[in-house]
KEDRENDREN-983336 format. One record per residue (C-alpha): residue number from 1; x, y, z; residue in three letters. Coordinates in Angstrom, 2 decimals, m for minus. Each point is the difference from the previous one (the first is absolute). Layout:
BEGIN
{torba NUM, {X, Y, Z}, 'Ala'}
...
END
This chain:
BEGIN
{torba 1, {m25.32, 62.55, 18.26}, 'Met'}
{torba 2, {m2.52, m2.83, m0.24}, 'Tyr'}
{torba 3, {m2.16, m1.59, 2.68}, 'Thr'}
{torba 4, {1.42, m3.45, m0.83}, 'Ile'}
{torba 5, {3.75, m0.64, m0.30}, 'Pro'}
{torba 6, {0.70, m0.32, m3.75}, 'Val'}
{torba 7, {2.32, m2.72, m1.33}, 'Thr'}
{torba 8, {1.34, m0.82, m3.47}, 'Lys'}
{torba 9, {m2.88, m2.40, m0.70}, 'Glu'}
{torba 10, {m2.55, 2.82, 0.28}, 'Met'}
{torba 11, {m1.01, 2.84, m2.30}, 'Ala'}
{torba 12, {m1.28, 3.25, 1.45}, 'Cys'}
{torba 13, {m1.23, 3.50, m0.86}, 'Ala'}
{torba 14, {m1.51, 2.92, 1.89}, 'His'}
{torba 15, {m1.38, 3.42, m0.83}, 'Thr'}
{torba 16, {m2.21, 2.87, 1.12}, 'Asp'}
{torba 17, {m3.53, m0.26, m1.41}, 'Val'}
{torba 18, {m2.26, 3.00, m0.61}, 'Arg'}
{torba 19, {m3.12, m1.78, 1.24}, 'Ala'}
{torba 20, {m1.95, m0.32, 3.21}, 'Ser'}
{torba 21, {1.68, m1.98, 2.77}, 'His'}
{torba 22, {m3.26, m1.76, 0.90}, 'Ile'}
{torba 23, {m0.74, m1.03, m3.60}, 'Ala'}
{torba 24, {3.55, m1.19, m0.63}, 'Thr'}
{torba 25, {0.01, m1.92, 3.29}, 'Leu'}
{torba 26, {m3.21, m1.81, m1.00}, 'Ala'}
{torba 27, {1.47, m1.00, m3.37}, 'Val'}
{torba 28, {3.27, m1.14, 1.62}, 'Cys'}
{torba 29, {m1.84, m2.14, 2.55}, 'Lys'}
{torba 30, {m1.90, m1.68, m2.84}, 'Arg'}
{torba 31, {3.20, m0.77, m1.96}, 'Leu'}
{torba 32, {2.31, m0.91, 2.90}, 'Asn'}
{torba 33, {1.35, m3.59, 0.30}, 'Arg'}
{torba 34, {m1.31, m1.01, m3.45}, 'Lys'}
{torba 35, {1.91, m1.49, m2.92}, 'Gln'}
{torba 36, {1.39, 2.81, m2.16}, 'Phe'}
{torba 37, {m1.80, m0.94, m3.23}, 'Ala'}
{torba 38, {m3.36, m0.27, 1.80}, 'Phe'}
{torba 39, {0.54, 3.33, 1.80}, 'Ala'}
{torba 40, {0.88, 1.81, m3.22}, 'Lys'}
{torba 41, {m3.12, m1.32, m1.75}, 'Glu'}
{torba 42, {m2.12, 0.97, 3.01}, 'Leu'}
{torba 43, {1.36, 3.56, m0.10}, 'Ala'}
{torba 44, {m0.88, 0.21, m3.71}, 'Lys'}
{torba 45, {m3.54, m1.28, 0.73}, 'Lys'}
{torba 46, {m0.47, 2.63, 2.72}, 'Ile'}
{torba 47, {0.97, 2.73, m2.49}, 'Ile'}
{torba 48, {m2.42, m1.42, m2.60}, 'Glu'}
{torba 49, {m2.70, m0.17, 2.74}, 'Lys'}
{torba 50, {m0.42, m3.77, m0.37}, 'Lys'}
{torba 51, {1.15, m0.65, 3.58}, 'Ala'}
{torba 52, {m0.49, 2.11, 3.11}, 'Asp'}
{torba 53, {1.64, 0.63, 3.34}, 'Val'}
{torba 54, {m2.53, 0.09, 2.84}, 'Asn'}
{torba 55, {m2.74, 1.00, m2.45}, 'Gly'}
{torba 56, {1.97, 2.91, m1.52}, 'Lys'}
{torba 57, {2.20, 0.54, m3.04}, 'Tyr'}
{torba 58, {3.17, 1.82, 1.02}, 'Tyr'}
{torba 59, {1.19, 0.75, m3.54}, 'Thr'}
{torba 60, {2.56, 2.72, 0.78}, 'Lys'}
{torba 61, {1.66, m2.04, 2.73}, 'Ala'}
{torba 62, {m0.16, m3.15, m2.13}, 'Ser'}
{torba 63, {1.70, 1.73, m2.94}, 'Lys'}
{torba 64, {2.82, 1.15, 2.27}, 'Ala'}
{torba 65, {0.41, m3.49, 1.51}, 'Val'}
{torba 66, {m0.08, m1.62, m3.47}, 'Leu'}
{torba 67, {2.72, 2.39, m1.16}, 'Asn'}
{torba 68, {2.11, m1.04, 3.00}, 'Leu'}
{torba 69, {m0.70, m3.70, m0.70}, 'Leu'}
{torba 70, {1.29, 0.42, m3.56}, 'Glu'}
{torba 71, {3.10, 1.72, 1.38}, 'Ser'}
{torba 72, {0.75, m2.83, 2.42}, 'Val'}
{torba 73, {m0.55, m2.51, m2.82}, 'Glu'}
{torba 74, {2.72, 1.75, m2.04}, 'His'}
{torba 75, {2.27, m0.02, 3.05}, 'Asn'}
{torba 76, {m0.51, m3.76, 0.33}, 'Ala'}
{torba 77, {0.85, m0.51, m3.69}, 'Lys'}
{torba 78, {3.23, 1.96, 0.51}, 'Gln'}
{torba 79, {0.93, m2.42, 2.81}, 'Lys'}
{torba 80, {m0.95, m3.02, m2.17}, 'Asn'}
{torba 81, {m2.90, m0.93, 2.30}, 'Leu'}
{torba 82, {m3.35, m1.39, m1.14}, 'Asn'}
{torba 83, {m2.54, 2.44, 1.42}, 'Ala'}
{torba 84, {m3.04, m2.20, m0.74}, 'Asp'}
{torba 85, {1.13, m2.66, 2.48}, 'Gln'}
{torba 86, {0.60, 2.46, 2.83}, 'Met'}
{torba 87, {m2.21, 1.21, 2.82}, 'Thr'}
{torba 88, {m0.88, 3.67, 0.28}, 'Leu'}
{torba 89, {0.53, 1.92, 3.24}, 'Asn'}
{torba 90, {m1.41, 3.50, m0.29}, 'Ile'}
{torba 91, {m0.47, 2.65, 2.66}, 'Ser'}
{torba 92, {m1.22, 3.58, 0.19}, 'Cys'}
{torba 93, {0.97, 2.73, 2.44}, 'His'}
{torba 94, {m0.91, 3.64, 0.45}, 'Lys'}
{torba 95, {2.13, 2.31, m2.07}, 'Gly'}
{torba 96, {1.32, 3.50, 0.66}, 'Pro'}
{torba 97, {m2.40, 2.91, 0.25}, 'Lys'}
{torba 98, {m0.01, 2.09, m3.14}, 'Met'}
{torba 99, {m1.85, 3.26, 0.10}, 'Met'}
{torba 100, {m1.42, 1.77, m3.05}, 'Arg'}
{torba 101, {0.47, 3.74, m0.08}, 'Gly'}
{torba 102, {m3.34, 1.77, 0.31}, 'Arg'}
{torba 103, {m1.20, 3.52, 0.73}, 'His'}
{torba 104, {m2.10, m1.24, 2.89}, 'Lys'}
{torba 105, {2.27, m2.61, 1.52}, 'Ser'}
{torba 106, {m2.62, m1.64, 2.19}, 'Ser'}
{torba 107, {m2.07, m1.85, m2.64}, 'Ile'}
{torba 108, {1.09, m2.97, m2.09}, 'Gly'}
{torba 109, {3.75, 0.50, 0.10}, 'Thr'}
{torba 110, {1.32, m3.42, 1.03}, 'Arg'}
{torba 111, {0.83, m2.32, m2.91}, 'Leu'}
{torba 112, {m0.56, m3.74, 0.24}, 'Lys'}
{torba 113, {3.28, m1.95, 0.15}, 'Leu'}
{torba 114, {1.05, m3.42, 1.20}, 'Cys'}
{torba 115, {3.05, m2.23, m0.25}, 'Lys'}
{torba 116, {m0.39, m3.44, m1.56}, 'Val'}
{torba 117, {2.63, m2.73, 0.03}, 'Glu'}
{torba 118, {m0.08, m3.28, m1.89}, 'Val'}
{torba 119, {2.20, m3.02, 0.67}, 'Ile'}
{torba 120, {m0.07, m3.20, m2.06}, 'Leu'}
{torba 121, {1.04, m3.01, 2.05}, 'Met'}
{torba 122, {0.45, m3.61, m1.09}, 'Pro'}
{torba 123, {m2.79, m2.12, 1.48}, 'Thr'}
{torba 124, {2.38, m2.15, 2.07}, 'Lys'}
{torba 125, {1.71, 3.05, 1.48}, 'Leu'}
{torba 126, {m3.35, 1.40, 1.09}, 'Glu'}
{torba 127, {m0.57, m2.97, 2.31}, 'Lys'}
{torba 128, {3.48, 0.40, 1.50}, 'Ile'}
{torba 129, {m0.57, 3.74, 0.51}, 'Glu'}
{torba 130, {m3.28, m0.67, 1.81}, 'Arg'}
{torba 131, {1.79, m2.36, 2.42}, 'Lys'}
{torba 132, {2.71, 2.60, 0.62}, 'Asn'}
{torba 133, {m2.58, 2.74, 0.58}, 'Met'}
{torba 134, {m1.94, m2.19, 2.44}, 'Leu'}
{torba 135, {3.16, m0.81, 1.91}, 'Ser'}
{torba 136, {0.85, 3.71, 0.26}, 'Arg'}
{torba 137, {m3.50, 0.82, 1.23}, 'Val'}
{torba 138, {0.09, m2.82, 2.54}, 'Ala'}
{torba 139, {3.08, 1.56, 1.58}, 'Gly'}
{torba 140, {2.65, m2.20, m1.53}, 'Gly'}
{torba 141, {m1.67, m3.24, 1.06}, 'Lys'}
{torba 142, {0.05, m2.77, m2.56}, 'Lys'}
{torba 143, {m3.45, m1.15, m1.05}, 'Thr'}
{torba 144, {m0.49, m3.40, m1.54}, 'Glu'}
END
């Protein structure tokens, strides 16, 4: 289930990421609503420590997001869509709690997990979706 209704003109992918929720959220906020080609290059620059996110280099989270970006690019190619001309919508949510078995179960047992979803939307569809979202938030009133 995705946060945005997915149509045939969109490509999408989601997965659980073994990285910090806070770090992954910071990377996702930096890449959200950008053109796909620009966002992919930016993720590579963050891994190479040539670009930063709020003064930090979240390499583990960036590697996981870049892996997901490559996956959604392959999904777009399967649907005969040009990923470079599409807009990236990416979001991060808290994942399930995974506990590591330890002798003393009180220290350092919770593993870092989060759920990341990526949706590639055509640029024209993004503007239509924003209007629909605003009309839903406004209580069904049409805004012009």
